[in-house]
Structures are given as C-alpha cells and as structure tokens.
VEXGUZA-248729 format. One record per residue (C-alpha): x negated, z, y negated; residue in one letter. Coordinates in steps of 0.25 Angstrom, whole numbers, plus 2048, in hexadecimal, padded with zeros to 3 digits. Layout:
BEGIN
[r [X Z Y] "A"]
...
END
This chain:
BEGIN
[r [6C2 2FB DDD] "X"]
[r [6C9 308 DDA] "X"]
[r [6CD 313 DE4] "X"]
[r [6DB 30D DE6] "X"]
[r [6D6 300 DEA] "X"]
[r [6CC 306 DF4] "X"]
[r [6D7 30E DFA] "X"]
[r [6E0 302 DFC] "X"]
[r [6D5 2FA E02] "X"]
[r [6D2 306 E0C] "X"]
[r [6E1 306 E10] "X"]
[r [6E1 2F7 E12] "X"]
[r [6D4 2F8 E1B] "X"]
[r [6DA 303 E23] "X"]
[r [6E7 2FB E25] "X"]
[r [6DF 2EF E2A] "X"]
[r [6D7 2F8 E33] "X"]
[r [6E4 2FD E39] "X"]
[r [6E9 2EF E3B] "X"]
[r [6DD 2EA E41] "X"]
[r [6DC 2F5 E4B] "X"]
[r [6EA 2F1 E51] "X"]
[r [6F1 2FE E4D] "X"]
[r [6FF 2FD E49] "X"]
[r [70A 307 E45] "X"]
[r [715 309 E4F] "X"]
[r [722 302 E4D] "X"]
[r [730 307 E50] "X"]
[r [733 303 E5F] "X"]
[r [73D 2F8 E62] "X"]
[r [74A 2FC E69] "X"]
[r [749 2FD E78] "X"]
[r [74F 2F1 E80] "X"]
[r [756 2EF E8D] "X"]
[r [75C 2FD E8F] "X"]
[r [761 2FD E9D] "X"]
[r [768 308 EA6] "X"]
[r [765 309 EB5] "X"]
[r [765 314 EC0] "X"]
[r [773 319 EBB] "X"]
[r [778 325 EC3] "X"]
[r [782 32F EC2] "X"]
[r [77A 337 EB8] "X"]
[r [76E 32F EB4] "X"]
[r [76A 321 EB0] "X"]
[r [75C 31A EAC] "X"]
[r [75A 313 E9F] "X"]
[r [74F 309 E9D] "X"]
[r [74B 300 E91] "X"]
[r [740 2F7 E8C] "X"]
[r [737 2FE E81] "X"]
[r [736 2F5 E75] "X"]
[r [729 2F4 E6C] "X"]
[r [725 2FE E62] "X"]
[r [718 304 E5F] "X"]
[r [713 312 E63] "X"]
[r [719 31B E6D] "X"]
[r [728 318 E70] "X"]
[r [732 322 E75] "X"]
[r [740 31F E78] "X"]
[r [74D 326 E76] "X"]
[r [759 324 E80] "X"]
[r [767 326 E79] "X"]
[r [771 329 E84] "X"]
[r [780 327 E80] "X"]
[r [78C 32D E88] "X"]
[r [796 321 E89] "X"]
[r [794 312 E8B] "X"]
[r [78F 30F E7D] "X"]
[r [783 313 E75] "X"]
[r [78B 31A E6A] "X"]
[r [78D 329 E67] "X"]
[r [782 334 E67] "X"]
[r [778 331 E72] "X"]
[r [770 33B E7A] "X"]
[r [761 338 E77] "X"]
[r [755 338 E82] "X"]
[r [747 335 E7E] "X"]
[r [73D 32E E87] "X"]
[r [72E 331 E86] "X"]
[r [725 325 E83] "X"]
[r [729 317 E85] "X"]
[r [731 31A E92] "X"]
[r [73B 30F E94] "X"]
[r [745 316 E9D] "X"]
[r [74D 323 E9D] "X"]
[r [755 32A EA8] "X"]
[r [762 330 EA2] "X"]
[r [767 33C EAA] "X"]
[r [772 346 EAA] "X"]
[r [77D 33B EA8] "X"]
[r [78C 33D EAC] "X"]
[r [791 335 EB8] "X"]
[r [79A 329 EB5] "X"]
[r [797 32A EA6] "X"]
[r [794 31E E9C] "X"]
[r [786 31F E95] "X"]
[r [77F 316 E8B] "X"]
[r [771 317 E85] "X"]
[r [767 311 E7B] "X"]
[r [758 313 E7A] "X"]
[r [750 313 E6D] "X"]
[r [741 313 E6C] "X"]
[r [739 31B E61] "X"]
[r [72A 31E E5D] "X"]
[r [723 325 E51] "X"]
[r [728 319 E48] "X"]
[r [737 319 E4B] "X"]
[r [742 317 E55] "X"]
[r [747 30A E5A] "X"]
[r [756 305 E5B] "X"]
[r [75D 308 E67] "X"]
[r [75D 2FF E74] "X"]
[r [76A 2F8 E78] "X"]
[r [774 302 E7E] "X"]
[r [775 303 E8D] "X"]
[r [781 309 E94] "X"]
[r [784 30E EA2] "X"]
[r [78D 317 EAA] "X"]
[r [788 322 EB4] "X"]
[r [78D 321 EC2] "X"]
[r [799 329 EC6] "X"]
[r [792 32F ED2] "X"]
[r [786 32B EDA] "X"]
[r [789 321 EE5] "X"]
[r [78B 327 EF3] "X"]
[r [78E 335 EEE] "X"]
[r [79C 33A EF3] "X"]
[r [7A4 341 EE8] "X"]
[r [7A7 350 EEB] "X"]
[r [7B1 353 EF7] "X"]
[r [7B2 344 EFA] "X"]
[r [7BB 342 EED] "X"]
[r [7B9 333 EED] "X"]
[r [7C4 333 EF7] "X"]
[r [7CE 33A EEE] "X"]
[r [7D2 32D EE8] "X"]
[r [7D6 327 EF5] "X"]
[r [7DE 334 EF8] "X"]
[r [7E6 334 EEB] "X"]
[r [7E9 325 EEE] "X"]
[r [7ED 328 EFC] "X"]
[r [7F6 333 EF7] "X"]
[r [7FD 32B EEC] "X"]
[r [800 320 EF6] "X"]
[r [801 328 F03] "X"]
[r [80B 333 EFE] "X"]
[r [817 329 EFB] "X"]
[r [814 322 F08] "X"]
[r [815 330 F0F] "X"]
[r [822 333 F08] "X"]
[r [828 326 F0C] "X"]
[r [824 328 F1A] "X"]
[r [82A 337 F1B] "X"]
[r [836 332 F14] "X"]
[r [838 326 F1E] "X"]
[r [836 330 F2A] "X"]
[r [83F 33A F24] "X"]
[r [84A 32F F23] "X"]
[r [848 32A F31] "X"]
[r [84A 338 F37] "X"]
[r [858 33A F30] "X"]
END
C-alpha cells in the first residue's frame, strides 16, 4: 500500500473515531418561534420568544422597527447567550413598533421569527397630565355650546328690557 492509501485510511479512521465519540459540528440555528410582547408601558416593552434548535452557543439579535410592520431599517440589539427575552427601553409614548428576532452561532444566522407589533401607551395609568390639561376638552366643548346659549340669553334679556 502506498503513502496515499495510508493517509486515506488514517482519515477514515479519524472520522470514525469522531463519529463514535458523539461529537458533531454545530448547525445553523432555526428561527425563533412564538415571539410575544408583554409589559407594554409608555417607553418600554418586553419581548419573549422560544429558542429553536441549533448546535453550539446560540446568540440572538432583536430587530426593532419604528412603525406597525417589520419593514424598513431596524435598530439592532444583541443578546448574550441563549437568552429568550429582551427589555426594549427608551421608546416614544403612543408610538407603533414591531420586532423580529434572529438566532446565530459560529456556523451562521437563522431566518427571522414572525413579526410582532405593538403600540406603547400614551401615558401611564393614573398619571395626571400637566396642569390638569385633560379638562381642556370639556372646557372647549362647553365654550362651543355655551357661548351661543349665553348670547341668546343676553339677547332675550335685552329685548325684554326694551
């Protein structure tokens, strides 16, 4: 047997030993599933998802979109390790947002999860607006309805005095 045959047999023997030891190469992770949004506040929300399978250490990237759909250029946030939740902070009150999550490892990146959308709260429950401004709408409506009534009353009183 020549040197080439010996090298070939050695390569096969090493491959069989690796397979027998149970070691395997990492694969590209699958897309995260069940992306959900909870804890929505005026400037924050929490994203949670289920990690799909994939060999090796898996990290995740959250793609945050401004608007109600997962289109355009996202802001990216990376998570460490196989963490399956992320707190999104510094959002604008009363604004639509959407997000997807991708997983990645040394072998490659998954497809994105399904898109999840939400709207941040306009204001926190039980918090008064500055200077009691929530009463302004009532004041404006009273003025719109009340001014003509006052004018009619003054006109009627004026005519009665003549």
